[in-house]
C-alpha positions in Angstrom: 0.0 0.0 0.0 1.2 3.5 -0.7 0.8 6.5 1.6 -2.5 7.6 0.2 -4.0 4.1 0.4 -2.9 3.8 4.0 -4.4 7.2 4.7 -7.7 6.1 3.1 -7.8 2.9 5.2 -6.9 4.7 8.4 -9.6 7.3 7.9 -12.1 4.4 8.2 -10.8 3.0 11.5 -9.5 6.1 13.4 -11.4 9.0 14.8 -11.0 12.3 13.0 -9.0 13.6 16.0 -6.6 10.5 16.0 -6.2 10.8 12.2 -5.3 14.5 12.5 -2.8 13.5 15.1 -1.3 10.8 12.9 -1.0 13.2 10.0 0.9 15.6 12.3 3.2 12.9 13.5 3.7 11.9 9.8 4.7 15.5 8.9 7.0 15.9 12.0 8.6 12.6 11.4 9.4 13.5 7.8 10.9 16.8 8.8 13.1 15.2 11.5 14.2 12.5 9.0 15.4 15.2 6.6 17.2 16.9 9.5 19.0 13.7 10.5 19.7 12.2 7.1 17.1 9.4 7.3 14.6 8.3 4.7 11.8 11.0 4.8 9.2 8.8 3.0 9.8 5.9 5.4 9.5 8.2 8.4 6.3 9.8 6.9 4.7 6.4 6.5 5.8 5.3 9.9 4.3 8.4 11.5 1.0 7.9 9.7 0.8 4.3 10.9 2.1 4.7 14.4 -1.4 4.7 16.0 -3.1 2.3 13.7 -4.2 0.2 16.7 -5.0 3.1 19.0 -8.8 2.9 18.5 -9.0 -0.6 19.9 -10.6 -1.1 23.3 -8.7 -2.5 26.3 -10.3 -5.9 25.9 -9.5 -6.0 22.2 -5.9 -5.0 22.9 -5.5 -7.8 25.4 -7.2 -10.4 23.2 -5.2 -9.4 20.1 -1.9 -9.4 22.1 -2.7 -13.0 23.1 -3.6 -13.9 19.5 -0.3 -12.4 18.2 1.6 -14.1 21.1 2.8 -10.8 22.5 4.0 -11.3 26.0 2.1 -8.8 28.2 3.9 -7.6 31.3 2.2 -6.5 34.5 2.2 -2.8 33.5 0.6 -3.5 30.1 -2.0 -5.8 31.7 -3.0 -3.0 34.1 -2.8 -0.3 31.3 -3.7 -2.1 28.1 -3.5 1.1 26.0 0.3 0.6 26.1 -0.2 -2.4 23.9 -1.4 -0.3 20.9 2.3 0.2 20.0 3.4 -3.4 19.6 0.0 -4.4 18.3 0.2 -1.5 15.8 3.4 -3.1 14.4 1.6 -6.4 13.9 -1.4 -4.6 12.3 0.9 -2.5 10.1 2.3 -5.8 8.7 -1.0 -7.7 8.5 -3.5 -5.0 7.5 -1.3 -2.5 5.7 1.3 -4.8 4.0 4.3 -3.2 5.7 7.3 -5.6 5.9 10.1 -3.2 6.6 11.5 -4.2 10.0 12.7 -0.6 10.8 9.2 0.7 10.3 7.7 -2.1 12.4 10.2 -1.5 15.2 9.6 2.2 15.3 5.8 1.7 15.6 6.3 -0.9 18.3 8.5 1.5 20.4 6.7 4.8 19.8 4.8 4.8 23.2 7.3 3.5 25.8 10.6 3.8 24.0 13.3 1.4 24.9 17.0 0.6 25.2 19.3 1.4 22.2 16.7 2.9 19.9 17.6 3.3 16.3 17.4 6.7 14.7 14.0 6.1 13.1 12.7 4.9 16.4 13.7 8.1 18.1 12.3 10.2 15.2 8.9 8.6 15.5 8.9 8.7 19.3 9.8 12.4 19.2 7.4 13.2 16.3 4.6 11.8 18.4 5.6 14.2 21.2 6.1 17.3 19.2 3.6 17.1 16.3 1.8 20.5 15.7 -1.3 19.5 17.6 0.5 18.9 20.9 0.6 21.6 23.5 2.0 21.2 27.0 4.5 23.1 29.2 8.0 22.7 27.7 6.8 21.8 24.2 8.8 24.7 22.5 12.0 23.5 24.2 11.4 19.9 23.2 10.6 20.9 19.6 13.8 22.9 19.4 15.9 20.1 20.9 14.3 17.5 18.6 15.8 19.3 15.6 19.2 19.8 17.0 20.1 16.8 19.2 18.1 13.6 19.1 19.5 12.1 22.2 19.0 15.2 24.3 15.5 15.5 23.0 14.8 11.8 23.8 16.0 12.4 27.4 13.8 15.4 27.7 10.9 13.5 26.2 11.4 10.6 28.6 11.5 13.0 31.5 8.3 14.7 30.3 6.6 11.4 29.9 7.7 10.2 33.4 6.4 13.4 35.0 3.1 13.1 33.2 2.6 9.4 34.1 3.6 10.1 37.8 1.2 13.1 37.8 -1.6 10.8 36.6 -0.7 8.2 39.2 -0.2 5.5 36.5 2.4 2.7 36.4 5.7 3.4 34.7 6.6 1.0 31.9 10.1 -0.5 32.4 11.0 0.1 28.8 10.8 3.8 29.4 13.2 3.6 32.4 15.5 1.3 30.4 15.6 3.8 27.5 16.2 6.8 29.7 18.9 4.9 31.7 20.6 3.7 28.5 20.8 7.2 27.1 22.3 8.6 30.3 24.9 5.8 30.4 25.9 6.5 26.8 26.1 10.2 27.6 28.4 9.5 30.5 30.9 7.3 28.5 
């Protein structure tokens, strides 16, 4: 499927608000890819598809995770919405014909992040944070960092995410902590 075919199909399964967000992530991912010498078309498609499983209910997310043999940890079991990222990678392959492992990995990591993320993974994670529709304290600093230093931007995004999750009283996914710790360890080498 090409970009427009994916867009048409997504417009049938995502809310108008979620589709607008996905278009913003797509645009931001393409811009970041150009800035950091990555394939802009690949980043654009990944950004568009990143939330392809976001409209599923908690029950559906848990059932589909089981069907795809995705190991669900305690945090994901309590907060099934986190499963939309790894499930999105499976749906991107199954429903949208994506077989590029880089795209699938970036979709799978876009919510929690993780250890030793590839450049495309970071681009999509950050694009999800900074797309034009996002507004929160510190967004301007994060947008600026995202276009100058991916790792510094990732640390700031992880910190923002952790503050947000703690503020809401939710569980923290271990992959986010691992991703943040990994970046700090690399920075200190």
